[in-house]
Each structure stands twice: as structure tokens, then as C-alpha cells.
N, C-alpha and C positions, 0 to 999 in steps of 0.2 A: 503493499500499500504505500510505503514512503518513497519507494522508487517511482511509482506510479504518479504520485503527488508530484515528487520533483521534475519528473519528466514533463507534466503538465505546465508546471510553472515556468520551465526552461522554453516551452513551446510559445507560451503567451509572451515571454519577454522577447524572444526571437522576432515575434509577430509585430510587437511594438516598435522595434527596431527598424524592420522593413517599412512599417508605416511611415516612421520618422524621417527614413532616407527617400522615400517617394514624394514626400510633401516639398513642393516647390515653393520658397519663400520669395517674396517680392516686397519691395517698398512701393508705396504710393502716395505722393507728395501732391497738396493742392495748395493753389492760391486761395485767398479769402474774399477779397473785394471783387465783386462782379463775376466771381466764380461760384463761391457757396452763399453769395448773397446778392440782393438787387441794389442795394445802397453802397455808395462809397463811403468809407469810415471817416475821411477828411470832411465831406459835406456834412454829415450828421453832426460831427463834433463842431464844426464851425458855426452851424446854426444853433447849436446848444449854448454856445458862449456868446452869441450875439453878433456873429460875423456872417453876413450873407452868402449863400452858396455861389452868387456871381461874383462876388470879391475873392472868395477863395479859389475859385476856378481861374480867375484872372492873375492872381499871385502864382499859382502852380504852373498856368502856362507861361508866364514870364520866366520862371526857373527853368522850365524845359527847353525853352528857346535859347537861354543863356549857357545850356549845357553844364549848369554849376554843380548839379546833383544827378546822381543816377536815377534813371526812370523808376518812379515809384516811391524814390525818397523825399519828394517835395514837402510832404507833411512834416516828416522828422524835422527837416531844415527850417521849416515856418515856427514849428513848436519851439526850437531854441533859439532862432534869430530874429524872428518877426516881432515887433512890439505888440501888436494887437493880440496876438496868440500868447506870447510869453507872459503878458501881464493878465491874461484872462484863464488861461487852462490851468487847471489843478488835476491832481491825480485823480480825484472823485468823478471828475467829467468823463473820464475814459470808460469807467464802468457804466456810468448813465447813458453814454452813447451807445455803448454795446447793445444795451437793451432795446434801443430805438432801431436798429439794424433789422430790416427785413430779409429773413433767410430764404433759401430755397428749400423746397419740399424734400423730405426723405434723407436729410444729412445723417441722421443717426442710423438709419435703416441701411444707408450705404456703408456706413462704417461697420456694421453688424455683419452685412452680407459679405463684404471683402475679407472679414476675419475668418469666416468658415462656411459659407454656402457652397463653395464648389469644392467637391472632393479632390484632394490631390493638391490644393493650392491654398496658400495663406498669404493675404496681403495685408502689411502692417500700414495703417493709414496716419498720415502726419499732415498739418496745416503749416504753411510757410507763408508768411504775410510781412509786408512794409507797414502795414498800421500797427499802433502800439499793441504790446502783449496784452495789457489789460481790456483793450477794446475788444479783441478777438476772443479772449477767454470769457468775458461777460457774454458777447452774443452766443457764444457755442457752450455756454455753461450746461451740464447735464447731459450734453451730447457728445462732446469729444474731451477726453481728459486733459487737464492743463499741461501735463509733460508731453503730449503729443501736438501741442500748440507752439510755435516758434515765431514771435512777433518781434517787432523792433522793441529794444530793451532801452528804458530811459532811467536816469538818475534824479532822485528828488530831493528837494532841500526839506527842512522841519516842517515848513508850511504846507507842503505838498506841491510847491511849485517844480518846475522842471529846471534842473541844475545841469543837466548834460545827457550825452548820449553814450551807451554802452555799445550797442552794436546795431546797425541799421540792416534790415533784411529786404534789402531792394537791388534789383540789378544784379550784379556780380554777387552780393551779399546772400542772395538766394542759392546761388552756386556753392558757397562756402557751407551753408546750413545742409544742404543735400549731401555734399561730400562728408560732413561730419556725421550725418546720420547713416550713411552707406558703411562708413568705417565701424561705428558704433554697433550696428545690426549685422555687419559682415555680410553685406548685400551688394553685389557687383551692379555697374550700370546697366548692364544688359537685363536685369531683373529689377529695373526702377522704372516707374510710370510717373510723368508729371503732367499736371491739368492747370491750364490758365487761361488768362483771358486777353491779355493786351501786351502794351510794349514793355513792362516791368518784369515780363516772363520771357523775354527773347534771349537774354543771355544763358539762363538755366535750361531753355529748350534747346538751342544750338549746342551747349555742352553736353547735355545726354543725348542729342542725336549722333553726336561724333563718336559716342561710346556705346552705341547700339541699344540704348534705351528707348523707351516709348512715349511719346508726347501726344496730349490730346488737348485742342483748343474748344473753348465753349462760347466763343463769339466769333462775328463775322470780320473783326478787324483784321485788315490785310496785312499788318506787321506781324500777326501771330499766325494765320491761317497758311500763310506761305511756307512757314517753318514747321508747325506740328504735323504729324504722320495721320493724325484724324481730327476731324471737327465735329462737334457733337452741338446742337442747339435745342435747349429745353428749359423750362422752368423748375425742373425736377433734378436734384442731384443724382438720383439714380441713373440718369441718362449716361452718364460716363462709364457705367459697367458694360454697356453695350459694345463699344470697341476693345475694351478690356477682355470680354469674353469671347469676341470674334478674332482679334489678332495675337492674343496671348494664349488663351485657353484652346482656341480653335474651334469653337462652337459655331454651328449655323443658327439661322433664326428659329427654327422649331425648338431646339434645345433651350435658347434664350427665352422665348416665350414660355416654355414649360417652368423654368426656374422662378420667373417673375410670377406665375400663376401660382406656383407651390407657395409663394409668399402673401398670396392673397392680392394679387397685383395684374393688371392687365395693361400691355402696350397697345393703346388704342390707335395712335396714328405712327407710322413709321416710314417716313419718306427719305429717300436719298438722292442728292443731287450734286453735280460736280459743276462748279462755276470757274470759267476762265476770265481773269481780270486784264482787261486790255486797254492799252493807250496808244492810238495810231496817229502817226505823225507823217505828213508828206516831206518828200526830199525835194520838193519843187514849191516853195512857200510863196514866189512870187504869183505863179499860176494858181494857187488856191486863194490867195486874196482876190483875182479876178471872178473866181468862180462864186466866192462869197457875195459879191457884189451883184451878181446875177441871180443867185438861189440862195439866199441867207437862211434859209430853214435848216435845222440842224439834221445831221444824217445818223440814223440809229442803227447799232449792230446787234 
């Protein structure tokens, strides 16, 4: 009996080892503003402290045109250097702003399904954002664990005012965070997925594409769709599962629909289109000018 029991225990241990070996570990990192949310953190924070959204957008546009900071790092710069923001913003405003941000649907379910809904695959989900850490943590409270959120880190004085910057997770700063996570989790770039929406995600997507990673855009911004390997448009965070299941797991539409249905969900509309962005210019500008005088109506392609 003892030998039979020992043999049974060894079989179970070997079985567990085999399961561990065949489970493929992936890192999935996502931007926050306009990727998991509909609102820009900077706009919400500005309005909360009495700065209009128009004024905030004017200031950030000026910084972007000057190339003074990395794309996505404009808010961090304003918090530290702009008199309006530095005088008005306190640490507690970040928490309040986070509660006002409108999130996309099913972020928590996305996190849960990535963790174990697909046999043989486990996806570790993290959020990397240029928004202040406290804003993102407040917005995702009860949805994503704080240690899986990597926002811009700030120093504060005794009154809760902003005293300095520790680390800005914008532009190449996101690359640094992703590299740190890969080293910590011992996951290679070829098993890393990044999800983003705009120009602040360009650096990290290019970095990952060069290393055989997988990139997903969730907006129609040309700066990002030309770089990302897949683009998905939806108001539901679960939509990013589709390219992951298709391109990484290798599933077809019937399997993907079955998985969603097993979770009590139905994919109602699933359209796929490929768009070519064209700008056509003539090699004979003088001739074009004469044609415009005769026929000034625009030519549509």
C-alpha cells in the first residue's frame, strides 16, 4: 500500500511538472489614457483644479511643438513647472481625478481572462502610464492591483504639493518599465504584448516590434496604426483579447466566440477592414494649378 501510495504521489508530481512546463507565460502591458479609459487624465485633473480643458490642451500642444518633453510627459512637466498647476494641484487631487475618469467596460474581466481562461497560456497583465501613479491607482481601484500599475512617480512636500519628479513613464520611459518587467518576470520580448493608442506609445511599440513582440493599437491615430501589428476599435476592453487569441494562441473565430460565450458574453459585431492612408502629389505643380482654375472641385479617391 505504501509503495502504491508513493507511486501515485510521484505520478501527480510529474503531472504537475508537465503542466508547468507546457504553460506559456506572457507579459501583457497596456497604456491607460484613451486605452483603458475614455478620458485623458490631464484634462480631468485640470478641470478639477480650475484650469479649463482648452487651456490645458493649448499648453500641452505648445510643449509638444517645442519637443521639450517626451510625448506623453507634458502633464508631468506642467505639474512641476507651470505656475497654475504647481500652485493648485495637491496629492489629494490625483485620487479625486481618478474617480472621475470614465473607464472602458470589462477591464477586470480582461485581467481575469488573461490570467487563466486559455489552457496552456498565462498572461501577466500590467498597466504602464505617463499619468501620475495616484490617478491610475484611484481609477483602477478594485480592478487592477497597485503593484501591477506603473504610473509617473512624484515627490511631495509636507503640504501635499509637488516637490519633484522621480520617474516619468512616457515615451522611452515606457520602454524602461517594460524592460524592467521582462527582467523581473523572466519573460522575453517575443512573449510580450503591448497595447496603446497614440504617439506616447510609439517608442515602446517600435522597441517591441524589433524584438519580435506583439503590439496592438486601440485607436485610428496614424502615428500608431502604422506601427502596431494589429488594430482593434471598441468601447470594451475585452476587445484586445481577439488579436491575442488569433495571432498568439492561434484560434479561429468559432473558438474565440465560444470562449466569450462561456464567459456569458456574445460578440455582436465583428467587422474587419484594412485602410490605406494616401497622400498623392503631382510632379507637375504648374499644370495642376491650371487644372484647379478650370475645375476647382476636389478629387476623391
